[in-house]
C-alpha positions in Angstrom: 111.1 86.6 12.1 110.6 89.8 14.0 109.6 92.2 11.2 107.5 91.9 8.1 109.7 90.9 5.1 109.7 93.1 2.0 107.8 91.1 -0.6 108.1 91.1 -4.3 105.4 90.0 -6.7 105.6 86.4 -7.8 105.4 85.5 -11.5 103.8 87.5 -14.3 100.8 89.7 -13.8 97.5 87.8 -14.0 99.2 84.4 -13.4 97.1 81.6 -12.2 99.3 80.7 -9.2 97.9 80.8 -5.7 101.1 82.7 -4.7 101.0 86.4 -4.8 104.5 87.4 -3.5 107.6 86.2 -1.9 110.7 87.3 0.0 114.0 85.4 0.6 116.8 85.6 3.0 119.7 83.5 4.2 118.2 80.0 4.6 114.5 81.0 4.4 111.7 82.0 2.0 108.4 83.7 2.9 105.4 83.2 0.6 102.2 85.3 0.6 99.2 83.6 -0.8 96.4 85.2 -2.8 93.8 83.8 -0.4 95.6 85.6 2.4 98.3 84.5 4.8 102.0 84.5 4.6 104.2 81.6 5.7 107.9 81.3 6.3 109.8 78.1 5.3 113.3 77.4 6.5 115.9 74.6 7.1 113.8 73.2 10.0 110.6 73.0 8.0 110.5 71.8 5.2 114.3 71.6 5.0 117.2 73.3 3.3 116.8 71.4 0.0 113.2 72.4 -0.4 113.9 76.0 0.5 116.7 76.2 -2.1 114.4 74.8 -4.8 111.5 77.1 -3.7 113.8 80.1 -3.9 115.0 79.1 -7.4 111.4 78.7 -8.6 110.3 81.9 -7.0 113.1 83.8 -8.8 112.2 82.1 -12.1 108.6 83.1 -11.6 107.1 79.7 -12.5 106.4 76.3 -11.0 106.5 77.3 -7.3 102.8 76.6 -6.6 103.1 73.1 -8.2 106.2 72.4 -6.2 104.6 73.4 -3.0 101.6 71.2 -3.7 103.7 68.2 -4.6 106.5 68.3 -2.0 105.8 70.7 0.8 102.1 71.1 1.4 101.4 72.3 5.0 105.0 71.8 6.2 106.0 75.4 7.0 108.1 76.9 9.8 105.8 79.7 10.8 102.7 81.6 9.9 103.7 85.3 9.7 100.2 86.8 9.1 
């Protein structure tokens, strides 16, 4: 991913999630964490099924951090920053 994706805030203000913001595109999702760092997930890591579910949860604004902790963990495609 050559350029920095345009991120949108995740969830409601003052949520207790570790995820601050996200961006999506064809077959990928990028997540920026409150502790710092932004990671891209795609069909290669952790896989298309997980990316689809992560995208759904991101758009819903709820459950994404739990899903990451239970199913994805450190399995990302690339650290963006």
